[in-house]
C-alpha positions, 0 to 999 in steps of 0.5 A: 403365201408364206411368211418371209421370216420363216423362210429365212430361218429355214435356209439358215438352218440348212446351211448350218446343217451342211457346214456341220456335216462338212466339218464332221466329214473333214475331221473323219478324213483328217483322222483317217489320213493321220492314222495312215501317214503318221510320219513324214518321209523325206526320202520321197522328196527330191531335194538338193543335198546341200539344202540339208546344211541349212536345216535347223533340225532342232526347230523341225523336231519341235515344230513336227514332233512326229519327225525326230532329229535322228530320222533326218540325220539318217536320211542325210547320211543315206543321201550323202552315201549315194552321192559318194557312190556316184562320185566314186564310180566316176573316179574309178573310171579314171583310175589305172588298174591292171589285174595282170600286173604283179600283186600289189602293182595293179595300180601301175600302167603295165609299161612301167612295171619291171617285174624282174631284175638282175645282178649286173653292176651298173655305173654311177655316171653316163647313159644307162644303155651304155652301162653294160659292155657284155651281159653274162648269160650264166651265174656261178655261186660259191659259199666260201670261207677265207680258208678256201680262198686259194681253192676258189681262186683256182676254180674261178679261172675255169669260168669265163667272162660270160659268168657273173661271180657271186660269193656267199661268205659264211665267215664275214671275211669279205675284204680279204678277197680284194687282192684277186682281180676277178673278186673286184667284179664279183658280188659278195654277200656276207652273213656269218654261219649260214649255208648256201641254201639259206643264201639261195633262198634269200638272194637268188629269187627267180625274178632276180636271176631271170637273165641267166640261162643257167645257175651254178650253186656250188660248194667250196671244196671242189677241185676243178682241174679237169673242168671247163664251164663253157664246155660243160654248158655245151654238153648240158644243152646238147643232152637237154639237161635242166638239172645237172652236175659234173661227174665226181672222180673218186677212188672211194665209194660215194654216197650216191653211185649216180654222181660217180664219174664214168670214163666211157660217156659224156653224160649219164642219166641213170645208174644201178644202186645198192640192192633195194635202194631203187623201187623204180629205175626211173626214180631217185637215186637210180635216175632223176637225181643229182647231189646238192654238192654241185648242182646246175639249174636251168632258169625254168628248173630253178624257178621251181626248185627255189619255191621248194626250198624251205626257209628253216631247213638250211642244209638242203638235205633231202632236196636232191631226192625231190628235184625230179618234181621240177622237170618232166620227164625227170629221168631225161632232164636230170643227168651227170656230165662225165667228160667235165668232171670234178674232185670233192675234196671233203673239207669240213669247213662249214661243219666247223662253224657249228657250236660245241654242245653237250660234249659234242664237237661243232661238226657233230651238231651240224651233222645232227641238224642235217639229218633232222632236217632231212627227216622234216623235209621228207615229212613235209613233202609227203604231207603236202602231196597227201593233202593235195591228192586227197583234197583235189582228187580224192585218191592216195598220192602216187610215187611219194618223195622218200628214200 
């Protein structure tokens, strides 16, 4: 039988050994875990975001040196963004967004969008639906100076109440027309020394003149003794003309034979020009052509033409040769109305609005500008067509705009 003291010492030694081994194993495991997971990842924690407002980041940084205050701020920012996206998504579901609305108006409900306007004058009292006794179907615009007042007064008598009258005053003298009855209901726009194409580009946007079936944009020096606007419209509709002008009566040679009035027909759509002027009988100036002096546009044709007018080319020279691009087929949709004809009085009133420079008269500077603009317009159109065909089709442009 063994000694009790000896047995007790043996058991105590075994317990110490187990404790030592356990401690060593714990230390090893702790070191392993510390190496494997050196920092705390808060992104794995599912904590309410409002909790972060209560956290003392400085205290945590001092308490846990492995986790910096910046790390916590980054986590907080990330969580806030997530919350923002979540709330934004819910908010966007309740916002109005109509992609088919005009650009800039997508946030409006479609039924409140008024994408077009008009030139109808309205009362300042009463019910809006009772403002208009009649809605004119056509618009006639003259670019005028006061010296042509009598001629314009005579011309306006050729247009019925089915027309809205609009005068563009290049001399600033608007109030001196007030004694004319029709002038009191006309729209007057005044900017000194500007042309009708400058006015048209800025005040005849297609969405403004959309209510009108036809738009007349005429010079001031026209004699209308043999013209009736309502009869003219009937012929235009009958012959399917989207771009037209009255025939011009003249005993002398006109710049373009296409515009000369014929005595044997109501309407003509083609002519024979000087030798070499027309490479194709269906192309300007033998067909698909009217002059910029007294053009008349359908609503759809004007929408296209308006976009073609250049902001800085104010005289419109060369525009008439390009009008065919806005209707198809041009040799059928563009024509001259012979039975309703006008006389070009050739009054150089706008030319006198120029400025004498380098010993040249005012009208000479205006004429030089006209020619220069024609060349610039041709160059721009040719360049635009060339870029289009090369970039989209990889081919040379077909019939270019030139003469």
